[in-house]
C-alpha positions as CSV (number, residue, x, y, z in Angstrom):
1,M,47.3,9.9,45.0
2,D,45.9,12.2,47.9
3,S,45.4,15.7,46.6
4,D,47.2,16.9,49.8
5,E,50.5,15.3,49.2
6,E,53.4,17.7,48.6
7,I,56.9,17.3,47.2
8,K,59.1,17.7,50.2
9,E,62.6,16.4,48.9
10,P,64.6,17.9,46.3
11,F,65.0,16.1,43.1
12,T,68.4,14.6,42.1
13,G,69.6,13.5,38.9
14,D,71.2,14.7,35.4
15,A,68.2,16.7,34.2
16,G,68.5,19.4,36.8
17,D,65.7,20.2,39.4
18,S,62.6,21.5,37.6
19,L,60.6,20.4,40.6
20,Y,62.3,23.1,42.8
21,S,59.3,25.6,42.2
22,S,56.8,22.8,43.0
23,R,58.2,21.9,46.4
24,D,55.7,22.5,49.2
25,Q,52.8,22.6,46.7
26,I,49.7,20.4,46.9
27,F,48.9,18.1,43.9
28,T,46.2,20.1,41.9
29,T,43.7,18.8,39.6
30,Y,41.3,20.3,37.0
31,D,38.5,20.7,39.5
32,R,40.8,23.0,41.6
33,S,42.6,26.1,40.6
34,N,46.4,26.7,40.3
35,C,47.2,26.0,36.6
36,A,46.0,22.5,36.2
37,V,43.5,23.7,33.6
38,D,45.7,26.2,31.8
39,R,48.5,23.7,31.7
40,M,46.2,20.8,30.8
41,G,47.6,18.5,33.4
42,A,47.3,17.9,37.2
43,W,50.7,18.8,38.9
44,W,52.1,20.3,42.0
45,H,51.7,23.7,40.3
46,K,52.9,27.0,41.6
47,D,53.0,30.0,39.2
48,C,52.4,27.3,36.5
49,T,55.7,25.6,37.3
50,D,58.8,24.6,35.7
51,S,57.7,21.1,34.8
52,N,54.7,19.3,33.8
53,L,55.0,15.5,33.1
54,F,51.3,15.2,33.1
55,G,50.6,17.6,30.3
56,M,49.2,17.0,26.8
57,Y,51.2,15.1,24.3
58,V,51.6,17.5,21.5
59,N,53.1,16.1,18.2
60,G,55.8,18.7,17.5
61,W,55.7,22.4,18.4
62,V,52.2,24.1,18.2
63,T,52.3,27.7,19.2
64,S,48.7,27.6,20.6
65,M,49.8,24.6,22.9
66,A,52.9,26.5,24.4
67,G,53.2,25.5,28.0
68,K,50.4,22.8,27.7
69,G,52.5,19.9,26.8
70,I,55.0,17.7,28.7
71,Y,58.0,19.7,29.8
72,W,61.0,19.8,32.0
73,K,62.5,23.4,32.1
74,T,66.1,22.6,33.4
75,C,66.6,20.3,30.4
76,G,65.3,22.9,27.9
77,W,62.2,20.8,27.4
78,L,59.8,23.8,27.2
79,R,59.0,22.4,23.7
80,Y,59.3,18.8,22.7
């Protein structure tokens, strides 16, 4: 994926649009700023986003890993 690719279209589906805040953001990785390091995953981050499907797999809820795992906010998936 090119690091300059942006999400342009709204997400549609039953899970809600947790990509809303990521729209018009460039794809960021660990070697760039913009939450990729803090959230432990490359993504279209803006203010650390409402979703991160490339976050770490955390087996259960671990307080120190809050916001670093896989999540999709509009489904209530801030924890998994």
